[in-house]
N, C-alpha and C positions, 0 to 999 in steps of 0.2 A: 760507856757514852756514844759512840761513832755507832755501835750495833743498834742501842735504841732508835738513834737519829736516822738510821735506813729504815726501821722497821716503821716507826712516823711517816716516814718520806712514801715509802710503799702502801702505808692505809691512806695515804691521801691522795695518791695516784690513782687506786683503786676507786675513792669515793669520785673521784672526778671524771674517770673513767664511766661509772654507774651513770652520772649525772648526763653524760653526754650522750647515752643509751636511751635513756629514759626522754632526753629532749628530743630524740628521732622519734622515739614511740607514740610522744605527744603531739609530734607535727604529722606523723602518717594518720594519729587519730582526728584532726583536726581536718585533713585532706578529705578521710572520709567520712564525717561528719557533714561536710561541707557538699559531698557529692549527694550525698544523702537528704539533707534539707534544703538543698538549692538544685534541684533539679532542672528547673527551666532555664536556668542561667548554663548548667552544664550541658543540657542536650542542645540550648539554644546555642551555644559553640559547636559542638557535635555537627548541629545543620547547617551551620555558618561554613564551617569546613567542608561542607560535604559540596554546597554549594561554589566554593571558590573552587573547590575540583573539577564538580561539573562548567563551570563558566572558564577556566583554565582551559580544557578540552574542545570546547565546543567555539574557543575563538582562537585556535591555532591557525586556522586558513585567512585571519583579516590581512596577512600581507600580501596575499594574492588576489584578494576580492579587487583587481584594478581594470578597468578598459584600455587595453593598449592603444586606443586610439585618442582618450582625451585624456589619460591619466587619471581622472577620478575613480571613485568608488564604481562598483557594479554588484551585481549579484551574483550566486554561487550558480553550480551547474542543474538548474531547472527551470522550471517551465511556467506553471501559475503564479509563481513569485511574482514574476513580471508583470503580469495582470495587476495584481493588487498593488505591485511598485507606481503603478501609471494611474490608478484610482487616488491612491493614497495622494499622489502630486496634484491630481484636480483637486479633491478635497482640501489641501491645504492652501492653494490658490482661490478657490471659490467659497469655500465655509463648508461646501455640500457636496455630495456624489451627484453626478449628472443622470439625469434621469433616462436619457435615451443617449446609448454608447454610439456616436455614428461610425468609430474603428472599427468595429465588429461587424459581421454578416451583411457585408453591404451585397442590394441596396437597401435594405430596409431596417437595420441598425438593428440594438437590443437594447431593451427593457430592464435597468440592470434591479428596479424593484423587483423582481425576479432572482436577483442572487445574493448570496449572504456577505452582507458587506462589514461583518465587525471586524474582518482582518485587514482593511485598506484603512479602515478608520483607527484602529488600533495601531497602525505604522507612524497614521498623523497624530496621534496623542504622545504616540514615544518620540517623532520629530518635536512636539511642544515640551516636552519633557527636557531632553538633551539640548534645545537650544538654551535650556537656562543656563548650561554646563558650557555654553557657546558654541556649539555644534551648530550648522548651518544648513547641511547636505540633509536632502529628505533621504537620502538611497543610503546614507551614514545609520540613519533610523531603523528601516526597512533591515538592515543586515545586524543591526543589535535586539531589534523586537523579540526573537524565538527565545534567543540568551537570556534576556530579562524574564520573558515568560515562563521559560521552563527553570528557573531560579524559584519565581511564585510556585513553580507545580513541584517542586521538590518539598517547599514547605507547605502546601496542600496534600501532599502523600504522605507525609509523614503523620500528619494529624489525622490523616482518612486511616492510617495501617492502625495507629495505637486506640482510636475510638474502635477499630473491630473488635480488638483484644480487651481492651477495658474492661475488664472482671471476666473475663474468659480464659485466664491464665493466671497461673499462679505467682507469685511476687508483687509488690506495692510498684514495682518500677520496669516490672518485665515485657508491658504491652509500649512502652518507650523505648525501651530496648530494639524491640521488635519493628519498632516502627523507623527508629535509624538507622538499623541492618538495613531495612527495607530501602530508603531513602539512598542509602550508600549504592546497592545494588543497580538500583533505577537511573541514576546518576552517571555509571560508567556501561549501562546495557548498550552495545552495538548497534542492536535492531532499530532505537527510536532515532539514534544519532543524525540521519538526515533530514529527519523531519522538525529537530529543534536544535540544530547549529548554525551559528553566524551565516547571513549571507543568504539563507533558506527561508524566509516569513511565510510557511506553511499554514494550512488551517488546523494543523493537529496540535501546533505549538501552543495555541491555545485553547484548542480542543480539549486536551489532557487535561490542563488547569482546571477547566468548569467543571468538568466529569468529577475529579476527586473532592473537588468543594461540594459538586451536588449531593453526591455518596455520605461525602462529610454531613453536612446539614441534617439531611435525611434521616442519620443515625442518631444525630442529637433531638432530632425533634423527637423521635420515639424513645428518648433515655429521660425525658423531662415530667417535672410532679408538677408542673402546673401546665393547664391550658394556655395561657397565656405566653409561653416559654415554647412550649409544642407549636404554638402556630407561627411565634418569629422565627423559629429555627426551619419548619417546613416553608413558609414563606420564601426564605431565603437560598433554601433547595430547589426550591421552584425558579426564582431568579436567575440561579446560577444554571440549571438546566436548560433555562430561554437563552442565555448569553451563550451557549455551547450551541444548540441548534441555529444560532445565528452565526455562529463561525464555522461550525462542521457538521455535516450529516452523521457522523458517529453518534450523535444524539441518540441517536436509535438502542445504543446500549444501555444509555440512562432509563431508558423507558422500559425496555426487555428487563433490565435486571432488578429495577424496583418493582414491576409488576409481578415477576415471577416470585421476588421474594414476599410479597405481600401476600400473594394467593397461597402459597405454602404455609405461611404464618399466619392466614386467617382459617386455613384448614386445621391446623393444628392448634388454634383454640387461641392464640396468641393475641389476636388481634380485638382490643376493645374501643369504644367509642372515642376515647382520644386520637388513636391511633388510625381510626378512620378519618377523623378530623384533618389529621395530620397530609394522609395520603391524598384526599382531596382537594387541600390548599394547597399540596406541591403539584397536581398534575394541573387541576383548574388553572393557577396562577402562570404556571409554565406556557400552557395553550393561548392565554391572555394576551402575555407579552410575547407572543409567536406570530401570530393571523395579524395584527395591526400594522406593523413595521414591516411585513417583506409577502409578496405574493408569492413565494414559493409554497407556503403552506395554506392550506384552506381547510375550514371545518371539515366537510366530506372527505378532502383526500385524506387527513389525520386519522379520520375513523376507521376508512377503507386500508390502513398501513397496518401491517403485521405488528410491528412494535406500536405505535401509541393505539391502534385499534386494540392492542391487547391490553394495554392500561384502562384504556374506557373501558372495555369489556370485566375487569376485577373491580374499578369503581361503580358499575352496574351491580356488582356481586356483594360489594360491602354496604350499597346503599339499598339495596334488595333486602338484607339482612338486618340493617339500621329499622326499616319500614315494619318488618315482620314479628320481629323480636325485642324492639328497642322502644318502640310507640303502642299507644293503646288500640291500635287499629285491630278487628275481628278478622280470627284469622279462620279458613275454611278448617274441619276437622280432619282433611284429610293431610294438610299439610302437617300437623301434630304427630300424627301416625307414621309418616316420612321422617321425621325427624328425631321420634323413638327406634327406627329402627335402620335408618343410614346415618343418624348424627345430622345435628344444625347445619354444620358447612355443608355437609354432602348435599341435603335438602334446598338451601339456599342456591346452590350453581347452577343443581339442574334446573329449580324454577328460573332463575335470571339465564343460562344459556336458553330453554326455550323461549322465555318472551325478547328476550335479545334479538333472536332468530328469527322472529316474527316480523318484530318492529326493524330490523333490518334487509329483511327481504321485500315489506311495503316501500322503503325508502327507495332501495338498490334495486328492488327486480328480482325475484324468485331465486333466478342460478345463481345470484350474489355468492352465495356462503359457498355452495359446491365450486365453485369455480376459485373462490379464494383458499379454499383447503387446497384442492388438487395444484394450483399455483405455487403455493407456500412447499408447499411436500415434494415440490417436483426441486423446485429452488434449494434446498438442501444438500440436494446430489449433483444439482447444475444449475448453479446459480448464475450463468449467462447464457443465454439463447439467441442473442444477435450477435452480427458477424464485424461490428465492432467493438465487441466489449472482446471478442475472442481474440481482436488483434492486437489487444492495449496489453505489455510487458505484463503491467504491475497486477493486472486483473488475471493473470495465470494461473492454476490453481496449484497449488504446493502439494508435496509428497514426503513422506518421512524421510524416505532413503536421501533423499536430495535437500531441500530446503528447512524442512523441521531441525532433519540432523545439522545442517549448517549453521542454522540461527540459534538452537538451545544449546552451542556446547559450553565451551571447548570440549570436543572427543578424543577421549585415550582408548588406544585400540577400537576405533569405529564406535565406541561408546559415549553419547552426550551427556557430559557431566548435568548441565542445567535442564535438559529435561526430566530425566532421571529422579534429581532432587524435587523437583516441582510434582513429578507423577506420583512418587512416595509418601513426600509431605501432603499431597490432597488427600492420601487415604488416611493419612497420620490424624490429618486434623477434622476426617469425616468422621472417626472412629471419636473424638473430641466432641461434634456438634452431636452425634447421639448420645452422650454420657448418661444424659439423664434414663434412658431406658436398659433394659436386664442386660449382663455382660454377652450372654450366649445370641439372644436376638442381634444385640451389636455386630456382635464379629460375622453373622450371618449377612446383614446388611453391609458390611465394609466389605466381604466376597463379593458381594454383585455389584457394588460399588466399583470395585476393581475392574471386575470382567466388563461394568459399563462403560467404563473409560477406556480398557485395551481397544474394546469395539470402537467406539467413538473416534480415534484416533489412528489405530492402524488398518481399519476399513480402508485407508485412503494410505495404503503402505507405498507404491511405488506403480508408475503407468503402464509399467512391461509387468506387470503380475496379475494375478487373478482379483487382488484385491487392488484396485486401482480405481475406486470410489465410484465407477459407476455398475461394474457387470453386478448382475445376481446375487452372487456370495458377497460382495461388499455392502449392496444396499442391504439385504438382509441382516449383516451385522450391524450396519448401523443405526438403523430403525429398532433393530432386534435388542440391542443396548439399550437405546432410550426406552423402550416399552418394558425391556426387564426392570429397569430402577424405578418408574412409575411403578408398576404392579407390585415390586417390591416393597415401596413404601407404604404404596396404598393398603397390600395385606397386612402388613403391621399393624397398622394405624386402626384399621377394622378390627385386630385381634387384639390391640389393647383397646378400645373402644367397646368392645364386648364385653370384655372380664371386667369394665369399669374401670380402665387404667389410661385413659385416655387423656389424664390430667398431666401425666409425665410428659407429654410432649409440648405443653405449656413451657416448660422450663429449658427447652432448647432456644439457643441465643438467636435472636434477630439478625445481630452483624455477623454470624457466622454463616446464617443462611445467603445472604445478600453477597459474601466473599465468593458463595459454592455459584450462586446463580450468574455471577458476575464471570467467574472461571468458564462455567461451560457454554455460557454464548458468546465469549471469547474465542472458545475453543473451536467451534460450530463456525464461527468467521475466518478463523486461521486456517480451518480445510477450505474456506471458500476462494479465498485469494491470496496471494503471494503480498500485497500491500498492507493485508489484515494482519499477517502475523506480528507486527508490533504492538496489534492492540492487547494481544497473549500477554506480553510482556509483564505489564502492571501488576495481573492477579496472578501470574507464575511468581514473581517476587515476594508476593506477600506471604507466599506460602512457603516458599522456601527459607523466608528470615522466622517464621515461625516456628519450622521441623528445626533449624539450627541453634536457635535460643532455645526454644524447649527442651533438645536433648540434652544441650547443655547443663541444664538448671535439673533436669531428671537426674542427671550422673552423679552433681554435687549431693544431690538428696537422698540416691540411693542407698540402702543398707549394704552392709558389708559383700555377703556372699554375694548378692550381684552386682555389685562396683566394677567390678571388672570390665564386665562384658556392657555396661552402659556406658563406660566412657572410653573404651574400645568405637563403639558405636557411635558416640559423640564426638570421637575425634575424628571417621573415617569422615563423616558427616561435614564438621567444621573444615579440614584439610580439604575435602571436593569443592566446599563455597569459598574458603578460600583463593583457593585455586581458581574459581570462574572468576571472585573479581578479578584477582589479579591478573589472567587473561584480557577479560571485556575490558580494562581499564589500561590494558596495553593496545588493545586491538584499537578502541576508540579515541586514544590519544596518537596511533599514526594514522589511523584513518582520517581524521578530522583535517590535518593539513591537505590532503587530498581534496577535500570540499573546495577547489576554485577551478575559476576559468580554464579549459585543457585548450590544448592548442586548434581543437575543432572551434570551441567557444571563440577563441581570438580568431579564426577565420569568419566567424559569423561577425565579430566587433569590425573587423574592417570593411566586410560586404555593408552590414548598416551603417558606417560612415559614409559609404560612397550613397546608399539610399538617401540619406538625409541631404546629401550636399548635391545631390547630382539629380532629384527628381522632384514633380511639383510636389507641393504640401498635400494637392489634394488625389494624389496618384493612390490606386487600391493595384490591392497585389493576389494574384491568384497562385496556388501552390498547396502542398500535403498537409493537411491541418496541425501539425506539430508543433511547426514554426511560427502561428498566428502571434503568438504573443511577444515573440521576440522582435516581428516584424513591428507590431504595434508602438513595444515600449522602447526598443534600442532604436529602430528604423526608422518610427514616427509615422510610420504610414496604414492608413486601413485597409482589412482583409476581409475574403469572402467567406473565411471558415480559421478555425482556431482550436485551441484545446479542451474549451468548456464543451464543442460537441451538443450544443443546443437544439440545433438544426442537424441528426446524424443523414438525412436525405442528400443534403449537399455534400458532404463525402464521398455520398455515393455518384451524386453529379459530377463532383471534379475529379473523381477518380474515372468515371465512364466515358465522360465529354472532353476529358483533356491528357489526364498522365498518359493511360492506355489506350486511347482512341486513336485511329489510323490518321497519319500524317497528312493523310487526303481527304481527309473528311473535311465539310463545312460546319457540322458541329459544334466544331472546337472554337472557334471564331464566336458564333452563336452563344453556347453558352454563358462566354467571357464578357459578350456583348450584353446580354442580358444582367449580366451582375456587375455593369459597370468598369468591368477591369482594363486597368490601363499596362497592367506588367503581369508577367510570368515569372516563377522564379522555381528554381528545381536544385535539388541538394543532394550529394553524394551521397548520402544515407538511403535516398531515396531507392537506391538499386538493391538492398539489403532488404528494404521496406515495398519490395512490389510485389512481394505475395501476400502482404496485407492490404495494400491499397488494391489490388485487383482482385484480391476476394469481396472485399466491399463494393468493388465497382461492377461484378457479374451481376446477370440476371438470375433467373430463378436456375438457370443449368449452372451458372457459374462460367458463363461462356469467357470471362476476360482473365477467369485464374491462370497465373504462371507466377512464375522464380526464374531468375537470372543467376544461375549459379557459377562460382568460379572454379577454371581446372587448373591446376597445377602442372605444369610440363614434368613428363617422365624424362631424364635426362640418359636413363639405361635404353629407352626406346627411341634414341635419336637414331637415325640412319643416314648415311652420307652416301649417294648417288654422284652418278658422272657429270651431272649439270646442278649439284644441289644437295640441300639438305632437308630431309622428312623429320619433322618433331609432332612428337605425341601428347597430347594433355590426357589426363585421367579424369573420367566422369565419375559415374556412381549415384544415378539417381535417374527419375521415371520420366516418362515424356507426359508433355501438359493436355496432350490429347491425339485423338489419331493420326497416323503418318501415311499416306496412300502416296505411293510412287512408280511409278512406270519406266522399265528397264528390257530395252531387246523385246519390245510387243508383250510384254508381262507386267503384270500390277502387283507391288508388294504392297500387303494391307498389314500393318502394325497398328492394334489397337490399345489407346490409352490403357494407362493403369497394369499394363501386363508385360510391356516393352520399356526396355530401360536404355540409358546411352551411358556407354561403356568407356568414351573418352571420342576425341575429334583427332585427327590428322591433317596435317598440311605440310606442303614442301614450299621450302624458299628457294628462290634463284637466283644466284648471286651475279654480276656484272661486273668486270671492272674491278673486282675487290671491295664494293663501296655500295651497288645499290642494290637492294633486296628487293624482289618482287614475287608476291606468292602466288601461289599455284592454286586452284578452286580447292577450297577443304571438303574433307570428308567426315562426315558424325559415321561411327561405329556403335550401330544399335544390336540389341541382344531382345529375341522374341524366343521363347520356348527351346533355350538352349541353342541356337544358331546366330549368328551373325552376321549383320546387314550391311554391307557399307555404301552409304549414301553420299551424293554428291551434296552441300550445301550452295546456298546461289550468294551467299555476301559474307565479305572479309572486312575489317578496318583493320589497319594497320599504319603506326608512323603517321597519324593522322589523314591517312587517304580512305578513302571508300569505294568499293572493289563490287559492283555487279557482276554475274559469269553468264545471267540472264537463264542457268537452266540450272536445274537442283531443284530440292524441297526449299521452301519458304524458310530459311533459319540462317544466320551467320554466327559467326565469332568473332569480337573484338580482343585484339593481343594485346596484352597490360605488359608492360616493363616490371621485374622486379627490384629491390632497391636495396642490396644486403650490406651490413656492416661488419666487415669483416676482421674490425679491430684497428686497421690501419686508415681506415676511410670507407668510404660508401662505392659499392661498387655495381654496375646496373647490366641488369641480364634482359635485354630487349625481349626477346621471347618469351619470359617466365612463366606467364598465366595466360589465360584466356578466358574473358568472360562468353557464356552460351547464351545464345538469342532462339528461342523457339519463335515457329509461324506466328503464336499471339504476343509476342515480344518485339518480332525483329520489325515490324512496320510500323510500330506506337509513335505516337507524339515523343514520348522519353527518350525511345533508343534512335529516331532521326534526330530530333533536335538535342539533346542531351548526350548523348553517348557519342553518333557520329558528327557532331556538326555539321549537320544540314541545313540549308536556309529553307523554309516554310515561308509560303505566302502568308501574311500578315505578322510575322514576327521579324523582328530586330534583334540580336544579340547586341546589346549595348554593356553590358557589362559580367566579366567572367573572372571569380575571386579565388587564384587558386589554393588551395589546403598550405598551410604553414610549410610543412615537411616540403610539397614541391617548391613552393617559393626558394626556401633555400639554396636546395639545388640547383635551383635556375640560376639562381648567383653565380654559378660555378659553370653551370653547361647551358646558356639560355635554351637549346634544341629540346630540353627534355621534355616527354610526355604530361600534358594535364593530369594524363592519369596512371597510377602506378603503387606498386604494390610495395608497403611499407609498413609494417605492424598494421595490416589491416588496406582496405583500399582507398588511397588519396584520390579524391576528385575536387573538381574547384566544385563553388555554387555561384550557377548561372543566372543571369536576367536578360530577360527580352522586353521589348516595349512592345505592345498590341498596339496594331489599328486596322479600323473596318472598312469597309467601303459602305456605299448606299445600299447596298443589296442584301448586305448580313443581316439577317433574321433577329428577332428578340420573340426568345418561347417566355411569355406569362406562368406558363406551368413549370418552367423550372427555378420560379421563386417560392412555390408551393411549400411549407414547413414538413410536412410528414411524407410518405412514404406512400405511392399510390397502390403497392401489393404490399402482403405482410412476407409475398415469398421473395422480397427483394432483399429483406433484411435477417429475417428468422435463419438460423443454422441449420443446412440439412442434416 
């Protein structure tokens, strides 16, 4: 009996165990079925989590967005957002943006009708939204606007990505998975963080949102079955395109991308009457919503622009096709012959280009087309030709060995992972794009595509190599690669057309054409300027997401004999992508907390507090253009120039007649009086910017161009003498002009460009163990391997200016060096020196700012020490206002300007354009 009971008990237990397993299996199946059947909810949760991660990263700097003088909110370390905030405050207070902004470009002011106004209005609308939840500070609304906008951007990007691949990838939900992966990568990508983080309400934070929406709606319009839905979606595409154009000039990417997509689709025979209507509504509605609301865009200007001009050209081609082949109009017989020989699209394009060329030549003149073509071809290799653009850091041209590798990493043993993921991924996707074609032809085209991509990217490999972007071989590679792709695609289309297989091209997906058009155009943009590298990130992200997901799916579906290889490839790509996401998340997470006002910005906050409290409200400040928005927004005072650079000629004038002008020249006060200036401000960073503004302020021969290099003390070369010590400062730079010096009835001629400054020596005599008296310094110049020691006329040390009345017109300024030895700060009084050449030593900048010299008409009314100098002065009040510590630390100095009755006014200095092209074009 006991044995029977044991058996029964065991059987019951086994049934019980089986029942639990069945329950678990049922639960698993239920979860899987829920995920399969409720994809909208599942992916909604995933996107919500990605938005949470993005917002968490982008708000990590909130703790530090404070103004130390008021304790209130302030924006992050940027310039343009302060203009948008000031305008937003006006919109909230007055209900609309003022027509004439009198805070800018005094005495003329600025017509805001010529500006893009959507960003300040968006800040005002965000303020109204947040006020519902109790927020009353508009600055906080400006801080949060980019975070909110980017949350919406992630949603738009997800929908765009899945729309691109809907119907182009295997599996019911594969396109959604690709969209989710792309949204995650974009959310953590560091390159776009500075433009989408809290506290920096930049144009791009809105621009990306409307860009993705415009692409999404345009693709949706082409996929609709009814004309009604087609027109609705194309109208939405037009509206969002116009919205982007009102927010950011990056709208050219939309016009370029859609125009290129449509002309390729038309050539392949994909564009029907419905798609023609869609394109026409998109383009015309976007233009209609642009021109009436801003003076920046005019119809003539849009037609003459490369981006919108191309879009209009495509519309002309489609319209010509519609008239010739979709109406009852009688066509000349030669059109039919051309159509038969060259195809309908080629015939239409030729006729349209000829007709359009004649019309444009009649409107704009016969030379317009030639100038248009040559200018835009030139801009592909040298995008900027004016001095101002060349001096703006974000316009610097990127190279693969530095900016591309650094941006599209992480790098393992020098190999940028993300770059090679999207490079290989694009080749893989290109093969998918051409899937309707024969395998052999497809493989040849993929090889041509890879060569094209290599030429496009690596033609600007390194500034110190033959592939520097502008050399002959670089130019040949660049344009040769583009030509090779166009000729290759044209050849195969013609080949298929002649044998009656052109219909195969109609099977190519317009969605994939769009992503490639966007990808190519953003690569070209990324080659031209560092600031445009971020625009490549979205297309690259989409391609990488596709590669990862498709390779995994392919591995899961591969047969046994190839399964191992497929799994290995998929695993490598998955690990590389996962590591990239991990690294990007970590980078963005830690970088985000650094987007707060630095000690340099805090110095400005203190200086602007003094400006607000101690200067009349109608004061007008002169300064280099970088600081205009800070003075207008934080200091609440008007300026002559600012970061908008609406009138570049005024930058030339303020450099030439104020900063680099001789301190004895009357034209300094004459220029300032012409512009009603009451104050002059100079900042310590202007020392490093001297080469930039002296370049801009120079004449056609660059007569003002110079720089103020820092020379470090070579302690090993210090030499003790019987009555003092000789100190040597290391040089290593060229002279900015010819040097002619007479010595012992002999003239020494040292030509610029061939003469180098090896260093400077100066002897210090100590008396009573305290007083240090500098003996006349000597500069060591090297020309053709021969050293020349030539005395310098000037020296500045410990707040005293020394003029030795002989020697070349040059001088040095001894700057202390502060070092942290772990136990405290130690000072080396003679640790470094600034070298001032003949072109800089007698300028207003040197005499007034560096040497503290009094100049007629200027009274120093405020000097705001750097935060570091201020802290050190609390311990030792005698510390110099300039010192080296983690870079050069110097004050912000403000002078009040006064004029006598004889100071002239020059109306020509209120002109808005350069009198001569030679003054602004880079030679």
